[in-house]
N, C-alpha and C positions, 0 to 999 in steps of 0.2 A: 178060459174060465165059463164055464155057462152062464145064462139071461141071472139064474138061482145065485148065485154065489157075489156072494159082493168083496172090496178090498177092506181089508183089514190095518188094521195099526204093524200092526204086528207083520205084518203085509210087506207093507214097506222100509221095516227095518231089517229086513231077508233081502231084498232088492239091493238096499243103498252098501249091506254090506257085503252084496255079491259084490257089487261096484266100486265099492271100498271110499266111501263114501261117508260121511261125517255131519251126520243131520242133528238137530237142538228136536227137543218133542215138540213144540212150535212148527220147527219144520217138517214132520212126522205129520201132526194132524190136517196144518198146507196138501204137503202130495196128497194124503189118502182121500182129503175131499176132490182135489183135481184127478187124478187118479180114477175116481168115481165113474165122475164125469166122464170119462175117454171112454170108460166099460157100458156108458149106460148109450152117451149116441155110438159107442160100436154094436149095441144090442140093438138100437132100432137100426142099423147098416144091413142088419142080418132080416130083417122082416122085409125085404127088396123081395122082388117077383125079379129074378134075373134070366129064370130060360129062357134059353133061345140067344141069350149074349155072348155074343162074345167075347173073349178074353184080350184086351190089349192092353200093352204096357205105354200110350197116347192116345186121349183123346180125337187129335189131329193127322193124318196121313202124311209121315214124316219120311223123309228120306236123306240121306249124307251128299251133300254136291262136295266132291272131292276136282282139284284138278288133274291132270295126267303127272307120274311122277316124270317130270322131264330133268337129265342133265343140264343142267347150265353154270358159268361160271361163278366163283362166290368170289370176295375182296380179296384185293391184296394184304399183303399183313401189316406194310406199312399206312394203308387208310386204315387198315382193324387200330393199332399203335394212333393215330393221328391225333385222339387229347384221352390218351389212357392218362392219370395225374402221375405215376411212376412205370416204368419199359429201363427194359435191358435187350433189347432188341437181337432176336426174333420175339422175345418173348411175355406177356408182361408180369411188370414187379407188381408182388402184393406182399403183403405182413406174415412174418408168418399165424401161422392156427394154434400148431402143434407144441409139446411142448414152453417154455418159460420166456419165450420172443426172443430170447439173446442172442439166437439166431447159433451161437454154440453146439 
């Protein structure tokens, strides 16, 4: 939207419909005011002189610090099952999550 356009209640209803949201008349009025305030703020940002400013994803120079990917031994099956509430070695025993739970 350009600076001369304002958001209308019809716009809010259209966006709500696209998002499959039900909104009351009071909510439409409230959201219209809120979105208008957001667009006013964005138009103020458009007034900034950013010539010569390089785009960036973050204001700080961040570098991922990762440890080397070195293979190492894992824990034993017995250790993994040690505190399991239910087990059927060498597996964890869990309730059925598909079907009716009868196990049939």
